[in-house]
N, C-alpha and C positions, 0 to 999 in steps of 0.2 A: 552559448553564442555560436552562430553558424557563419563560417567564412567560405568564400569561394576564391580559389587561386587558379589562375590560368597561366601556364608556362608555355611560351611559344618560342621556338628556336628559329632564328633567321640568320643564315650564314654562321658566323662564329659567336653570335650574341644570343642571349636568352632574355626575353621580356617577362618579368614577373608582375602580374596584375592581380592585386588582392582587393576584394570588395566585400562589404558586409553592411548590415543594418539598413538605413534609409539613405542609400547613395554614397556612403563613405567608401573611400578608395585610396590605396597606396600602390605605387608602381616603382619598379626598379629594373634596371638593365645591367646584366653582368655578362662577362665574357665566358663562353662555354669552353672548358679546358679541352685542348686538342687531343690529349691522351685519354679522355674519358671513354670514347667509343672503342678505342683500341683495348683499354683495360676491360671494358665490358665484353668485347669479342674474345679476349683471352680467358675471362671467367667462363663464358659460354662454352668455349672449346673444352676447358677442363671439366665443366659440368656434364657435357655430353659424353666426354671420354669416360667419366666415372659411371654414369648411368646409361651405358651404351646398350644394355639389354632391356627388353620389355618396356620401351618407351611408348607412350600412348599417342604417338604421331606416326608410327610406322610399324610394320611387323617386325618382331624381334624374337628374342630367346624365350625361354620358359618362365622367366620372371624371377630368377634368383641372382643376387649379386655375386659375381665370381671374382676371384683375385686377378686383377689385370697384370700384364707384364710391366707396365709403367705404373709408378705410384701416383695414380690419378687422385687419390684422396689428398695426398700432400699438396699436389699442384692445385687442386680445387680450393683447399683451405687458404693457400697463399694468394691465389687469384681473387678470392672473395675479400681477403683482408686489404689487398691493394685497391680493389675497386671501391670498397666502402670507405677507405681512408680518403681517397681522392674525392669521392662523392660528398662526404661530410665536410671536408675542407672547403670544397666549393660552396656548399650551402651556408657555411659560417662566415662568408665574406662580409665585410663591413657594409657593402651596398645593400645587403638584405637585413641589416640590423633592425631598422624601424619596422619592417614587415614582420620579422620574428617577434619583436617585443610586443607588437599589437596583439598578435595571436596568444602569446604566453600570458600577457596581462589579463586578457579576457578569461583564459583558462584558469588562472589562479584565483580570480575574483569570483567566478561563477562555478568553479569546480570542474568544468569540462568545456572544451571548445572543439567543434567539429570543423574540419577543413576539407571541403570538396575540391578535389584536385583534377584539373584537366590539362593534359600534356599533348602538344602537337610539335612535330610529326610523331609517327609511331615509334621511331627509334628512341625518341626521348621518353615515351611512355613505358618502354621496356625497362628502364632503370628502376631500382628498388626504392621508390619514393616512400614506401611505408616505413623505412628505417630512419627517416629524417628525425633528428634529435632536436626537439624544440626546447627541452628543459622544463616542460610542464605537461599537464594532462591534456594532450592534443590528440584527437583521433583523426587519422587520415583515411578518407574514403574517396574513391575515384568516380569521376563523372565524365561522359563523353562530350566532345565539343559540339556535336549536333544532336538536338533532341526535338523531334517534331510532335510527339504525341504526349498527352497527359496520362497520368497513371490512375488506376482505380484502386480504391481502398477496400479491403475486405471488411464486411460488416462484423461488428463485435459479436462474439459468441455464435457465429453462424454454424459451426460444426463442433461436435464433441471431440472428434479427432481430426487432425490435419490429413487431408487427402494428398498422397504423394504418387506421382507418376514416375516410375523408374524405367528409363529407356536404356536397355543394355545393348550396345551397338556391336560392331565387329570385334569379335573376341580373338582374332588371329594374333597369336603370340602373347595373349593376355589371359587372365583368369579372374572372373568376376565373383568367385565364391566369397571373397572377403567383403565385397560390397553387399551381397545378399545377406551375409551373416550380420553385418553391422546394421543394415536396415531392419531385418527381421527381429533383431534384439530390441527394437524400440516400438514394437507393435502396440504397446500399451497406449502410446500417444499418436501413433501413425497408422493410417489406413493406406496400405501400400499396394499398388497395382503395377505389375511388371509387364513390359511389352518389349519384344526383341525378335531377332531373326531365328527361324527354325530351319535346320538343314533341309535343302530341297525346296524352300519356299520361293515363289516367284518374286523377283525384286520389285516389280510394279505393285503387286499385291501388298508387299511388305511396306512400301512407302505409303500406300493408302491407309494401311492399318495403323501405322505410327501417327500419321496426320490426324486421322479420325480420333485416335486415343487422346491426342493433345487437346482437341476441341470437344472433348466429352461434355455432354449437357449438364452433368453434375458439377463440373468445374474441378480445378485442382488448387491446392494451396502451394505445393512445391513441385517443381519439375527437376528431375535428376537425370543426368546423362553420364554414362560410363562407356569409354571406348576411345577410338582414335578421332582426332579432330585436327584441323589445320586452319591457319589464317588464309583468307581469300578476300581481299579488299573489295573487289567488284561485286561479289555476291554476299558479303557480310560474314564470311567464314563458312565452313562446311563440317559436317559430322558424318562419320562412316557408320552406317547401321547394319551393314553386312559386307562380306568380302566383295570388293569391286562395286559396292553400292553406297552412294553418299546422298545426303540431302543438304542443300545449302540453306542459309538463313532466308534467302529470297524465296525458296520453295515453301518454307515453313511459316512465312509472314502471316498469311490470312488465318492460319490455324492458331498461331501464337496470339494474335490479336483477339481472337474469340476466347481463348483461354484467359487472357488478361482481363477481358470484360466479365468473365465468370469467376473472377476472384484469384487468379494466379498471382502470387506475391513474390516468390523467390525461386530462382533457378540456379542450379549448381552443375556446372560442366566439369566433371572430374576427368578432364582430358587435356590434351596438349594445346599450347599456343592459342589461347582463347580470347585475345584482345579484340579482334574483329567481332567475334561472337558477342562479347559483353557489350561493346559499344553499339552494335546493331540492335540488341534486345532492349537496351535502355532507350534507344532512339524510337523503338516501337511503343514505348510506354510501360514496359515491365518495371516493377518496383525496384528490384535489386537482383544482381547476378554475381555469383562467385565463380571465378575461372582460374586457370593456371596460365601464367604468361609465357611459360617455357614448356618444352616437353617434360613429361612427368613420368617417373618410374612407377611400375604397377604396384609395387609394395608401398611406395610413398603415398600413392593415391589412396590405397586402402587404409593405411595408418592415419592419414589426414582425415578421411571421411569418418572413421571411428571416433577420432578426437572431436570433430565438429559436432557429430550427433550427440555425443556424450554431454557436451556443453549446452547444446540446444535443449536437451531434455532436463537440464538443471536450471531452466528458465532464464538462460542468457539469450540475448537477442543475437541475430546473425553476426552483427558487427563485433560484439564481444566474443562470440564463440569462435569466429575466424581468427581474431587476434590471439585468443588463448590457444587455439590449435597450433598456430605458427610458433608461439613461444614455447609450446611443448616440444615441437620438433627441434627447436633451437637448443633448449636447455637439456632435454632428456635423450634425444636421439641424434645429436649432432655427429657422433662418431659413425653411426650407421648411415645416416641420411644427411650428409653435409650440404649446406646451402639450400636445402629443400624449403626452409622457412621463408626464403626470399621470393618464392615463386607464386603463391596464392595472392589474389587481389579481389577486393569487393568493389563492384560498381553499383551506384545507387542513383535512382531518379531524384532530382532535386526536391520534389514534393513528398518524398516517401519518408517513412520512419523504419528503422531496422525491424525486420520481421522477427517475431517471437512465437514459439509454439504455445498454444493454449495448454495450461497445466492439465494433467490428467486427473480424473476423479473429482467427486464433488468437494472433497476437502481442499484440493488445490484451487478449484474454481472459487470456493468460498474464501480462500486466503487472499485472492485478488481484491475482494470486497472488504477485507479487514482494514479499518481506518489506520492511517499513519499516525505517528505521534502528534504531528501538527494538527491533523483533522480531529483527533480525539480531544485535544486541548480546546479547540474551537467549540466543539459540541458541548463539552463539559462546562465551559465558561458561560455559553449562552443558555444552557439548561439551568445552571445555577441562577442566572439572572431571571429566568422565567419562573423559578420557584420561590423567589422572594415574595412574601405574602402581599396581597393586594389590600392594603389597609389605608385608611385616610391619613393625611399628613399629621393630624393631631395625635394619632396613636402610633405612628411609625415614621420616623424622620425621613427616611429614604425609601421610597416605594416605587421602583422602576415600573412594575406592572401597572400600578395606578396611573402613572404618568403616560405609559404607552396606551392604556385603555382609553384615557381621556383624549389623546391625540387621534387615536383610531376612530373614535366616535365623532370627533370634530371633522375629520376627513369625510366621514359618512354624511354628516350634515351638509358640508359643502357640495358633495356629490348629489345629494337629494335636491339641493337648491338649483344646481346647474342643470340637472336633467328634468326638473319639474316633477319628480316623484315624491310628492309631499303627503301622499295618503288621501283617502276620500272618506275617512270616518267622520261621524257627526260629533264634533267636540262638545255639543250640549248634552251628550250622554253622561258625561262626568262634569259636575260643577264644583269648583273649589271656592268656598266662602272663606276669605282670608281676613282674620281679625288683625288689623294693623294699628299703628299708632293713632291714625285719624279716627278709627273706630272707638278707641278709648276716649278720645276727646269728645266725640259725638255723644257718648253715653255719660260723659262727665265722670270718668273713672280715673283715679290717679295712681292706682297700684296695678302693676302688671301680674304679679305673682302672689298668691294663686289667682287663677282666672275668676272673674266675677260671675257668679252663677246667675244673677239677674240678667246680665248681658247675654249669656248663653241662652237663657229662657226666652228672651225677646227674639233672638235670632231663630231659634227652633220654632217658635210660634209662628213667625212670619213665613218660614219655609213650609210648615205644615199647611198654613192657610193658602199658600200658593200651590198646594198639591204634591209636595215632596213626600214620597212613600218610602224611600230608603235614605237614611241620614246617618252619616258616620261622624262621630265626635272625636277628634284627635286630641283629646285632653285627658289628663289623668285626674279624676274627680273622686279620689279615694278618701279624702279628708272632708270633714263636715264644715259647712259654712252656716252657722246659725243665722236665721233670719233671711237666708237666700235660698237654701235648699228646697224649702217648701214650694216656692214659686216655680222652680225648675221641675220639681216632681209633678206639680199639677199640670204643667205643659206636656211632659212626657207621658204621663198616664192617660191624659185626655186624648193625645194623639193615638195611643195604642188602642184605647177603648173605642174611640169613635171612627178611626180611619185605618186601623191595623197597620200603623206605620212601623217599619222596621228600623230599629236603632242599633248601631254597632258602636261600641265604646272602645277606645284604645286602652290597652293594658300593658304593663311591664312586669317582669318577674323580679321580686324583691324578697330576700331572705327565704327563698325556697317556695314562695307562693305568688300566684298571679293576682295583682291588685284589681279588684272590681270597683265600680263606683260605690260611694257610700250609700248605705240603705236609705238614708233620708233623701237621696237623689233619685234612686230608682231601684226596684228589686232586680237584682242581677239575673234572676230566672226569666225575666220578661224581655231580655235583650240578648244580643250576642256580644261576646268579648272578642276583640281582635288584637293579636300581637302587634304592637305599634313600632317594633324595632325595624329600622330601615337599613339594610346592609349597604355598605359603601358601593354605590353605583350599580347595585344588583337588585333583583327581584327576590323577595323572601319566599322560599318554596313552602308548599303545603305538605305537612307530614300526616298522612291519613292514619297511621298506626300510633300516633302520639297522643298523649293526654293534654298536651299544651293547646291553647287556643289557636285556631287557624290565623294566618296573617291577616292584618287589618283589611287589606285590599281584597283578599280571598273571601272574607266574610261578607263584605259589601256586595261582591258579584254573586255569591251564593244567594244572598237575600233577594237581590234583583231577579235572578232566574226563577227562584221559587215563587216569588210574587207574580211574575209574568205567567208562569204555568197555571197558577190558580186563577188568575184573572181571565185568561183566555179559555179556561176549561180544559186545557190539555191534560192536566193531571191534578188531582187534589193533593194538597200537601199542607205542611204546617204554616201557621200564620201567627203573628204576635197577638197575645191576649193577656188579660190581667189574671186569668185563672188557668188551671191545668198544669201539665208537666212542664218542666223547664224548657224554654225555647231551644237552648243549645242541644239538649238531648233529642228533641224532635228533629232538628236539622241533621244531627249525626245519623239518625236512622234514615232520613230522607236521602242523604248522600249515598247510602248503600242500595237504594232501590230506584232512585230517580236519575235519569240521564239529563244532566244540566249543561251538557255541551261545554264542559270545562277542558281547556287545553291540557293534555298530559304533560306538556313541558313545564306546567306550573307546579307539578307534584315533584317532591324531592326524589331525585334519581339516586339509585344505590351508589354509583360512582361518585356523585357529588358528596353524599354522606361520608363515603370512605375518604375522600380527599380532605374533608375537614380535619382529619387527624393530622394532616401535614400542613395545615393552615392554607389549604388551597380551596378553590371554588370551581372545580371542573364541572362543566356542563350546566352551571347555574345561570339562568337567564339574567341578562343585564338590563338596566334601565335604557330604553331606546331614546336617548336624548338627542339623537339625530333628527327626530321628529319635532317640528316646531311645537312649543307648548300650546299654541292656539289650535293645533290639529289634534291634540290629545285631550284637552279639557278646556272648559270655560272658567276663567278666574274672575271673581268679582269681590270687591271689598265688602266687609260686613256692614259698614255704615251705609252702603247703597241700598240696603234692605229697608232703610228708614226714609228713602226718597220716593220718587214717583214709582208706583208699582208697575206702571205700564212699561217702564224701561227694563224691568227684570226679565230674565229668561223664564221659560216654562219649566217647572221642576217636576211635572207629573211623571215623566218617564226617565228621569235622570237619577243618577246616584249623586247625592250631595254630601260633600265632605266639609266639615267645619274645622278649621285648623288655624294655627298661628300664621300670621302673614308678614313676619319679618321684624316684629318689635323686639325690644331688648328683653333678655331673661326668659325667652320662650324656649320650650323644648322638653322632650322626654328622655333625652340621652343622659347617661350617667353624669356627664360634666355640665348638664343643663343647657347646652348649646343646641339650638334648633336652626340657627342661621349659619349655614356652611358656605365655604367659598364656592361661588358658582362654577360649574364645570365649563371647559372651553366651548363645548357645543352649545350650551345654554347661553353663554355670552355672545356667541356668534348670532344666534337668533334675536337676542334682546338688543344687540347693537344695531340691528336693522330696523328697530322701532324707536320710538321716542322715550323708551323706558329701559335704559341700560341696566343689566343685571348687577346688583350689588351683593346678592346673597342667593342661596338655594335652600329652601325650607323643607322640613320634613313633610309638611302638607303637600308641597309640589311633588315630592318623591312618591307619596301615597297616591296622588292623583295620576301620575304616570303609570304606577303599578296597576291601579284599578283599570285604567284604559287598556293596558296590555292584556290583562286577563279578560276584560269584557270583549275585546276585539279578537281574542285568541292570537295576538301578535306578540309572541315572546321570542326574543333573539337569543339563540344558544351560542355561546362562545366556545369554539374548539380550543382546547388547552394549547398554549404555546409549546409546552414540552412535547406534546404529540406531534405537532407540525414540525418542530425542530428535528425530531427523530426521523420523520418522513422526509424532510428536506435533506437530511444527511444521506439517506438512501438515494434520493434523486441526485444530489450533488456528487455522490460517489459514482453513480452511473454516468453522469455527464463527464466527470473527470476521466473515467476509463475510456469513454467514447472519444474525448478529445485527445487522449494519449494514443489511441489506436488509429484515429482518423483526424489528423491535424487540419486545421483550417486557418486561413489568414487571420491575424489578430484583430483587425478592424471588423471583420465579418463575425468573429466569435463574440467580440465585445458588443457589437450592435445587436446580435441575436439574443445574447443574454440580457441586455438592457430591455429589449422588446419583450422578452418573456417575463421579466420582472414587472414591467409596466402592465403587461397583459394579465398577469396573475393578480396584480393590484386591482385592476378594473373588474376582473371576475369576482374577486372577493367583495368589492363594493356592491356589485349587482346581486350577488348571492345573499348579502345581508338583507336586501330589500325583498328579493323574490322568494328566498327560501328561509329567511329568518335565521341565517347562520353567519356567525362572525368568524372569518378565517384570519388568523394573525398574519401580518404581512412582513413587518420589519425583521424580526428575528429569523424566521425561516429563509427570507431572502438573503440575509447576511450569511447564513450557513452555506447556501448554494454558491454565493459569490466567493466566499473564503475557500471552498473546495475547488472552485474553478480557476481562481486567480493564478495559482502556480502553473497550471496548464496553459492559461491565457498568456503568461509571460513566455512560455516555451513556444507557443504556436505563432508563427509569423508567416510572411509570404514565402519564407525560405524553409527548408526542412529543419526539423528539430535537432 
């Protein structure tokens, strides 16, 4: 949680104004202790007395702490204790209780609270507010009262090394060798460029050189200044770049603005009395500035820089590194450098995030992309969901993938309907003749199973008379029916002998062998056998190197294409006859030499075959039930063949499938069920007609598959697991981007929602245009789960 606290001193009172969130605010007014400023002045005298040599606000000694005649160390320690005691006692007043509790409660519930502190006038800002003891994980960072400019955020991954401009100013009484050594020790992560005064150089030329270096066209990540500086309210502070030569912030403003636009993120003025400088730079839009509020000893400045750089290269951000460096001065070097830890302060622009060095080397950069425990759990959970086999409910009680696939195809059907993209294929190219209950009544047949051969013979005879040249029979006729088989055999052999009709019979594997029709029905060498298994919501692939029969729909399309080539004279090829080599063998040879324009998507992909070992169906085409049945095939009841012939469709160029039409006890499945629960997409189309869907038959599945193969319209589903992993990479990139470049929460949420919706629309259109089904729900969940933690952090205020 981010809080903003403004402390304004008017006469002898201080107004504390705390704001956060969406307009929440607490105020309190407390009396400012009269002795506070005098205690501060006493501490400042003792501080300057101890560090009287080599201060970076004036020329001084050689830079070594010498033993003073007065025990300034003791006086400084006592002055610090008195000042901090009075300061903390004042801040613990009861009038500030609600304010403190609000911040502490947020810090304890969320792990950390950031408090942006603004103090006016300048005398109040000089107090050591960073030592305020809240009793919880609260980070205090300063912000000026006036900010006119916005800040620019450095693009993620822009440079392999952070570019650092080190301005070494007036060295009179100082020694910058410590700074150079500390900076050069970090060249693995830093690209350092020095600029500074050379003896005998013209002051005007030096000023121009420094300004041009700041505005370098390649830009800088970090600006470092070492030397003398002083407060100067009217010009925003000034820095000495050479003896008797200074630049004010007003002089540097246009160059700093250019540097800021080119990516400058962090400035560190390792010099004296930098309050005016920090406030002026943040006002210009600079992201963050570290300064010394008081004069600083040369050795302290160098020790602090070394500590700061060490922590920055350990992947701490500036705020953490500065706090750690101060604590190091306090805990480890308090005897040598007493009170030095009270002097550094960090100012930040309200829309910034603490600057952090990009880790060095590919291993460090790769480490940023390593998923957190939370992210890994999300990806693992969704990946497991995606790997649950897609099996029908009758075989697998809980199948999330089957449920998701059904809803995805339903959404596609609605999208097709709304956009009018219903396809322009000729549905009469596939005709499904459905033997339903009324058909049994019309033929006066009382038993459903096994199918009556006389009725099948009548149906086939009518189809052949109407010119049907490719007929598929989706019935298993392996058992004999004495007294009926002869009539069916006569119709089949007559059609083959007189019209070279192609017949494809459905078959299933039983006890290690494929069941052909009984010899009394037809010689299996005169027909094609087609695997009648219909995978759940998917197209059965063709296996060219297998001895198993091709899929039922594949065999029908092959027969149609071979017949068309022979009829048009494009190429001679096999045709059904009552003599000669087996028809299946002729077709197998023809497939090796004839181009039948079969979609490669209909052939078993090696990845699909490999995925079967894990009960998956990667890249196996699906039944495109988003297409209305009327656009895929023409369905007619078998009994209509006995009615007015003029009302029947033309069968001459069609593939005709004779199949069960929803009557009880129909089917080739192991459990005998051919009437499945209709998929949601099919129900959607049927509900728009006067014939709501009560079942989905195997014959309808074969008709859809035949249409897909005939029209070369096979939809390949991209595996959910693949898209989940891809979404994890994209989600991580977005998470890192949001961490480096915060945005207002509503803007981020709106953008992410728009991107999710846009991806959904793209996937819906790609389904139609490219025959590719991109999973939407699970990948979108991954991206949202990666982004939500960042989304909670990113508000209109800094993180």
